[in-house]
FISE-28778 format. One line per 8 residues: number of its first residue (from 1); for each residue x, y, z of C-alpha. Coordinates in steps of 0.2 Angstrom, whole numbers. Layout:
BEGIN
NUM> X/Y/Z  ...
//
This chain:
BEGIN
1> 6/41/-16  -10/34/-23  -25/46/-24  -43/41/-28  -54/55/-34  -73/54/-36  -81/66/-47  -97/71/-38
9> -111/83/-43  -123/89/-29  -138/78/-32  -152/91/-34  -168/86/-42  -169/91/-60  -150/94/-61  -143/76/-60
17> -146/60/-70  -157/69/-82  -158/55/-94  -164/43/-81  -176/56/-74  -186/54/-90  -191/37/-84  -191/38/-65
25> -194/57/-62  -183/70/-56  -184/67/-37  -181/48/-39  -166/51/-50  -159/63/-37  -162/51/-23  -153/37/-33
33> -139/48/-37  -137/52/-18  -138/33/-14  -124/30/-27  -113/43/-19  -116/36/-2  -112/19/-7  -96/23/-15
41> -89/35/-1  -93/21/12  -86/6/2  -70/16/-4  -66/25/12  -49/16/14  -45/14/-4  -28/22/-9
49> -17/33/2  -28/48/-1  -46/51/-6  -54/66/-13  -72/71/-18  -71/83/-33  -87/92/-31  -98/103/-41
57> -106/116/-41  -98/128/-28  -110/136/-15  -115/133/3  -128/120/0  -117/109/-10  -103/112/3  -114/107/17
65> -120/91/8  -102/85/3  -95/90/20  -107/78/29  -104/65/16  -85/65/16  -83/63/35  -65/60/40
73> -61/49/25  -62/61/10  -55/78/7  -66/91/-3  -60/99/-19  -71/110/-30  -70/106/-49  -66/121/-60
81> -79/127/-73  -79/121/-91  -82/105/-100  -79/88/-92  -62/88/-101  -58/105/-93  -63/98/-76  -54/82/-78
89> -38/91/-83  -40/102/-68  -40/88/-57  -24/81/-64  -15/97/-65  -19/101/-46  -17/84/-39  -2/77/-49
97> 8/92/-42  8/82/-26  4/64/-29  12/50/-38  -3/42/-46  -21/47/-47  -37/37/-52  -53/46/-56
105> -70/39/-56  -87/45/-58  -102/43/-46  -113/33/-58  -105/16/-54  -109/11/-36  -103/-7/-38  -87/-3/-47
113> -75/-16/-39  -62/-10/-27  -51/-23/-35  -52/-13/-52  -46/3/-43  -32/-6/-35  -27/-14/-52  -28/3/-60
121> -15/10/-47  -4/-5/-50  -5/-2/-69  1/16/-67  18/9/-60  22/5/-78  10/15/-89  6/34/-90
129> -13/31/-92  -25/18/-87  -43/17/-93  -58/6/-88  -70/6/-103  -89/8/-101  -102/-1/-110  -109/15/-118
137> -92/19/-127  -85/30/-113  -75/25/-98  -79/24/-80  -61/26/-73  -46/36/-79  -29/36/-71  -13/45/-73
145> 5/46/-66  9/62/-76  -1/76/-85  -6/71/-102  -14/86/-110  -20/76/-126  -30/65/-114  -44/77/-113
153> -43/87/-129  -55/86/-144  -66/73/-136  -85/73/-139  -90/71/-121  -107/62/-118  -106/52/-134  -102/34/-138
161> -85/40/-146  -77/45/-130  -66/30/-128  -61/28/-146  -56/46/-147  -46/45/-131  -37/30/-138  -33/39/-154
169> -27/55/-144  -15/44/-133  -9/34/-148  -5/49/-158  4/57/-143  14/41/-140  8/39/-123  8/22/-114
177> -9/17/-108  -17/1/-101  -35/-4/-103  -43/-15/-89  -59/-25/-90  -74/-14/-93  -88/-10/-81  -105/0/-83
185> -112/16/-77  -130/21/-74  -137/33/-86  -153/25/-92  -167/14/-86  -159/-1/-94  -143/2/-84  -154/4/-68
193> -162/-13/-71  -145/-20/-73  -139/-13/-56  -155/-21/-49  -151/-38/-56  -133/-37/-50  -138/-32/-32  -152/-46/-32
201> -140/-59/-38  -126/-54/-25  -139/-54/-11  -145/-71/-16  -128/-78/-16  -123/-70/0  -110/-60/-7  -119/-44/-8
209> -120/-38/10  -113/-21/10  -110/-20/-9  -122/-5/-12  -134/-5/3  -141/13/0  -144/9/-18  -152/-7/-13
217> -164/1/-1  -169/14/-14  -172/1/-27  -182/-9/-15  -195/5/-14  -197/5/-33  -209/-6/-44  -199/-17/-56
225> -210/-12/-71  -194/-8/-81  -202/-13/-98  -217/-2/-96  -209/14/-91  -205/28/-103  -187/25/-111  -174/38/-107
233> -167/40/-125
//
């Protein structure tokens, strides 16, 4: 069985996309985070055999939001507390008890191609781990066909060293892994401008209909003064 997992945080203003919020404000950052989630859940609603929203934090407000978002296509699963590594390890520990292959993505790459996810599932037929590098030195996708504790240990999460440290851990453990072509996530104003250009080009070519409509609508309400905004460093 192929299970797709989206790691998703309740998009509350001031609590999500904090780097981006330095440039666009807390409310806009939260609205963009919501749009990214809506687009991913809609576009990936038939990807894999099983689909899971791994949500955070616990609580009724988040549960209500995610229940409405998930509809009939995604199950809800609450992330455990701890670091990102702890939470990713928790996903693998729980879901790999039942499923043959899991692919985990974040909610910050609304245009991540479905073909990339399918390639990741295919790669797991002959490798223990699959990674899709991110431009910032992390990764936008990690997949496993068995638990690999080293995968999430002693990693400096949130830094440009994540991918290289992950490679080192896997190589030291003798774990087979595959890297697929990279993609990008949206943490900064520069990333948001890149998304805007990608969607504009897709729409102009006629290939963009349905790619990320909620993100497109929210971006369309924003002035394109990217260069004059405060930078989110």
